[in-house]
N, C-alpha and C positions, 0 to 999 in steps of 0.2 A: 712690576707689571710686564706681561708679555707685550711685545711691540710688533705690530703688523704694518709694514710699510709698502705702499705702492710707489715704486721708484720709476720715474719717467726720465728718459734721456734720448737725445736726437742721434746718438751713436755710442758704440761701445768699442774700446780698444781691445783687440788689434784690428777689428773690422773697419773701424773709422779712426783715422789718425787725428790727433789734436789734444791739447791740454785738457779740455772739458771731458773728452771721451776717455782719456787716461784716468781722470779723476772719477768718472762714473764707474769704471772697472774697479779701481782701488777701494772706493768707498763701499761699493756693493760687497766686495771681497771681505772687507773688515766687518761689516754689519753681519754677514753670514757667520763669520768666525766667532762673533759675540752671541750667536744664538737668536738673532733677530729674524723674523719671518719676512721675506722679501718677495714681492712680485715685481719682476723687471719687465717694463715695457721699453724696448729699444728699437731704433730705426737702422735699417741697412741701406746702403746706396742702391740706386737703380741697377737692376741686373744681377745683384748679388743675392744668392739664396744660401742660408746657413741653417742647418737642422738645429732645432732647439736643444737636442741632446748635446750637440757640439758646443753650444754656448754654455750649457751647464758644466761641461767638462773643463772649462777655463778656470773654474773655482775649485779649490782643493778641499775646503771644509764647509760644512753647513749646507750642503746641497739638498739635504732632505727638507730644508726650510725655503727652498727657492722654486719659484715658478717663473717661466720665461715666455714672453709673448713678443714676436718679431713683427715689425712693420716696415714697409718700404718708404723711404723718404720721397715725398712727392716732387714731381717736376712739372712746373706750370708754364713758365715762359721766361724770357730774359728782359722783360720790361722793368723799369724802375720799381722797386718795392717788392720784387718777386720773392726775395728771401723771407720776408715777413709773411707774405701770403702762403708760401709753401709750409712754413712752420705752423701757421694757424690751421692749415689743412691736416697736418700731422697730429696736432693737438686734438682736433675734432675726431680724427680716427681713433686716437687713444681713448678719448672720453667715451665714444660710442662702444668700444670694446669693454671698458669698465662697466658701463650700464648694462650691457648684454650679459656679462658674466655674473654681476650682482654680488661679488665678493665684498666682505666687510674689512675695512682697514682702520687703523688708529690715526694715520696721517698719510699725506701725499708729499713726496719730495720731487720737485721738478727742476731739471737742468734747463737753462735757457728758456725758450718760449713754450716748452712742452706742457706746462700747466695752464696755458691760456684758457682753454675751453672749460677746465675744471673751476677756475676762478669765476669765469663768466656765468657758470651754472649755479654759483653760490651754494655749493654743497655744504653739509654740516660736518665736515672733516677738516681739521687744520691743514692748510697748504703752505709748504715751505718752498721758496724759490731761490735759485742760485744763478745769477748772471755773470758770476766771476768778476771780470774786469770792468764792466760797464764802459767798454771801449768807446761807445758812441758819444760819451761826454769827455773823452780824453783827446789829446792833441791829434789832429789828422795829418797824415803824411802828404796829402795832396788835395786839390779841390774836389776831385772825383770821390775820394774817400770821405771828405767832409759832407758831400751831398748824400752819400750812402748812410752816413751816421744820422743825418737829419731825418731820413726816412724810417729809421729804427726807433727814434726817441719816443714818439707818441705811445707806441704799444708797450715799450719797456717801462715807461713811466707809469702807465695805467696799471700794468701788472704789479709793479713795485708798490703802488699805493693801495692796491686791493687784495694782495696776498695777505695771509695771516702773519707770516714771518718771512724776512728777507735776509739771506746770508751775505756777509761782507767779510773781506779779508782785512779790513781796516785801512790805515794809511789814507791815500787820496780817494779810495773808494768810499770810505765813510763820509768824506767831505761831499762827494757826489750825491750819496743817499740823503744826507742832511739838506742839500740844496734842492732836492726834488720834493722835500716835505715828508719823507718817510719817517714816521715817528720813532724815536730812539728805542722804545720798548718793543718795537717790531723788528729791530735790527739785531742779528746774531753775528757777532764778530768771532770768526773762527778760522784758523789757518789751514792751508793745504798741508797734506802730509804725503810721505811715500813710505814704502815698506822698509823695515829694519834690514831686510836682506840686501839692500843697496849699500849699507854701511861698510866702508873699507876698514880693514883691521889695522892698516898702517899707511901712513902717507909716504909715498916714495920721495926720495930726494929730488931737488929741482933738476930739470933736464939740462943737458950741456949748453943748449941755447934755449932761451925762453920759448915755450910752446903754448899756443893759444888754440881754442876750439870754439866753433859756432855750431849750434844745433837748431835747425828750423827750416821752414820753407822759404823759398825766394818770393816773398810777397812784400809789398811796399811798406806795410806797417812794421815789419821786422827790422827795418833800418839797413837793408842790404846796400842801398845806394851810398849811404854815408860810410858804411864799412869798407866798401870797395875804394872809395876816395881816400880814406885814411890809410888803407894798406898800400895803395899805389904810391902815396907820399913816402911811406916807410921804405918801399922797394927802391924808389928814386934815391933815397939817402943811403942805400946799400946797407940797411940794418940787418943784423943777424937774428933770425927768429924762424919759427915754423908755425904754420897755421893749418888746422884741420877743419874741414867743413863736413858736417853730417846733415844730410837732407837733400831733397831733389833740386839741385841747382843746375839750370840748363847750361849746356856747353858754351853758348854765346854770351852767357853772363859771367863766365869764369875768367879769372886773371891767369894768363900763362906765365907761370914762374915756379921754379923748383921749390921755393919756400912754402908753397901752398899745396895742400892735398885735398882733393874732392872725393869723398867716399860714397856720395849718393845716399839714397834712403837706406837706413839700416833698421831692421825690426828686431834683430837678435840682441837681447839685453846684455849678454856677456860680451858681445863685440863692442857695444857702446861703452861698456865699462873699461874695456881694454884701451880704447882711444882716450877716455877721460883720465885713466891712470897714467897715460903717457903724456899728459898735458899739465900745465901749471895754472892757466887762467881761462875761465869761460868768458866769452864776450857776448853780451846780450844788448844790442843797441836799438831796441824796439821803440816805436812811437807810443804804443799803448800795450798794456798787459794787465793781468790780474795778479796772480802770484805764480809765476812760471814754474812748471814742473822741472824744466831743464836746469833751472838754477838750483833747485833742491837736489836733483840727481848729481849735479856737479859738486855741491857742498858735501854731499854724502861720500864723495870720492876724494875729498880733501883738496879741492881747487879753490884758488882765489877767484873773486867774481868782479868783472868789469861790466856794469850795467847802467841803463838809463833810469832816472828817478821817475818812474811811472807806476800807476796802480798801487800795489802794496809792496813793491820791490824794496822800499826803504825798511820794511819789517825784516828783510832778509840780509840786506847788504848795507854796509857803511865803511868808514875808513879802516875799521879794525880787520875786516876780512876782504877788502877790495877797494873798488873805486865806483862812486856813484856820480853820474854826469847828467847834464841836460839832454833831453831827447832832441834829435834832429840837428845837433850842433857838431859839425865835422871837426872843427878846431878842438872842441873839448874831447872828442873821441880820439883824435890824433895825439893830443897832449896826454891823455890817460894811458894810451898804448905805449907811448914813449916812456912814461913813468914806470910802467910795468916792465919795460925792457931794461931800464936803468936802476931799478930798485935793487938793493943788496940781496944776496942769496938768503941771508938770515931773516931779513924783513919779509921777503916773499914767503918763506917757510912759515913765519908767524901768522901771516894772513891765511895761509892754507890750513894751518892748525885751527885758527879761529873759525873758519868756515865749518870744519868738521864738528867742532865742539858745539857751535850754534845749531847745527842740524840735529845732533843727538839730543840737545836740551829742549828743542822746540818743535821739530817737524817729523817725528817718527810716528807713523800711523798707529802702531800697536799701543803707543802711549796715549795718543789723541782720542782714539775711538771710545775709550771708557768715558771721557768727558762729554763726547758728542752724544752718545746714547743717553747719558744722564740729562743733557739739555733737551733732547727729543722727548723723553718721558715727562720731564718737568713742564714743557710747553703743552704737550698733549693733555696732561691732567688739568692745567690751568684753563685750557680751551674748553674741556668738557665741563668743568665747574662753571664757567661763564655761560655755557649753553643751558645748564640746569637752572641757573639763577634767572636767565632771560625768560 
């Protein structure tokens, strides 16, 4: 059957940075390459104007099956709960546009809160939602973060219980959905993927001294405070290593030491690949995650992974290809970094090879998309059958 999808997202890479926004771009790209008809409703930050032709030009194949509608992400206030309120306004704007245009779709796929108004309207089209990490039920890095999580829970739980289908990466995320009462037959466990174009042809030998890399923003949930403490300890011990930081890390948050290189925000994929290829181990010390894209990108380049056991990270990392540690535990992070420094060259190379093999076997978009479109068609047909019988 021909598949017509209304695709909702609160942002699209490269206009909005983040794992969910990267996933929105990649999934849309793969659906178009498969011949699926996609109408993309996406939000842009305040003050950013992007011609819809320019958005279409991001996609290399299947653009004859693509329609694009751009929205401005609303800005309400800075009072507690503003993020949920802003997202609900965005969802209402998208729903009103959907009603105004009157196009017919087989299904609606909504990232984050974007499908809220569609679920509330109880339309007769199956709605699939994807909250990725369900971070509001994961460990909070501070009391402020915990309070923010509590403000998100009511709406996220309501959407998860009332959507027709809910995506999960598995691992601890499945446990969260089960605890919320989301019926097992509504849950769709499916991994994140990235393009095969990321796959390295060969794993470079280990660097002369162990080289680490961190990719991300300087936000509390990313574990930067714990990472700084662990690195300061290694520097005091005069350990030999090098550490790359990719992302907007403020100068006052940086450690002044020649062993650390701060590259700032990098949007050029080839430059990111260069730094990854010059590294041995990705470090991801987050308090909460879904299935981080940066881990997949690093695995595709043949890096070992040192990460916290949060979200669905255990689906990607174990002792075979890296180190899995408790979130928020500086001692555990310091111990794992020390082990990575002291592991034999051959063992480190084995971990790096295991990462690349696991990526090729499980997380390549071009392989995954066939299974995903089959799932979409199967669920849509089942929904339509239930509607007829009702």
